[in-house]
C-alpha positions in Angstrom: 20.6 13.3 43.4 18.8 15.4 40.8 21.1 18.5 40.5 24.8 18.6 40.3 26.9 21.6 41.1 30.2 20.2 39.8 30.1 22.9 37.1 30.1 25.5 39.9 33.2 24.2 41.4 34.9 23.9 38.0 34.1 27.6 37.3 35.4 28.5 40.8 38.6 26.6 40.1 39.1 28.4 36.8 38.6 31.8 38.5 40.9 30.8 41.4 38.0 31.0 43.9 37.5 28.7 46.9 34.7 27.9 49.3 36.1 30.3 51.8 35.6 33.1 49.2 31.9 32.2 49.1 31.6 32.4 52.8 33.4 35.8 52.8 30.8 37.0 50.3 27.8 36.2 52.5 27.1 32.5 51.8 26.4 30.6 54.9 28.6 27.6 55.5 25.5 25.3 55.5 24.6 26.6 52.0 28.2 25.9 50.8 27.9 22.4 52.3 24.7 21.8 50.4 26.3 22.8 47.2 29.2 20.4 47.8 26.7 17.6 48.6 24.4 18.5 45.7 21.4 18.9 48.0 18.6 21.5 47.8 19.5 25.2 47.6 16.9 27.9 46.9 16.7 30.0 43.8 18.0 33.2 45.5 21.2 31.3 46.2 21.5 30.4 42.5 20.9 34.1 41.7 23.5 35.3 44.1 26.1 32.8 42.8 25.4 33.9 39.2 25.8 37.5 40.1 29.0 36.9 42.0 30.5 34.7 39.3 29.0 36.6 36.3 27.4 33.5 34.8 24.1 31.8 34.0 22.4 29.1 36.1 23.2 26.4 33.5 26.9 27.3 33.9 26.9 26.3 37.5 24.4 23.4 37.7 23.0 20.6 35.7 20.2 18.1 36.0 21.3 14.5 36.6 18.5 11.9 36.5 18.4 9.5 39.4 19.2 5.9 38.5 15.5 4.9 38.9 14.4 7.7 36.5 16.8 6.7 33.7 15.7 3.0 34.0 12.0 3.8 33.1 
């Protein structure tokens, strides 16, 4: 996994927002599932999340090197 969205869910918890709220605001359940699993989402999804939560991309995601990358 290269990107982690744990920060996103921490912000959502602080703002008392749940995954259902994302779906009510136009986020497909498959996209929400990708965020939970830390898999690929496109930049337009990141833009929409930042607009919805009034934050910057670095506030909701971070780069986490894979184990093999950090071993080099």
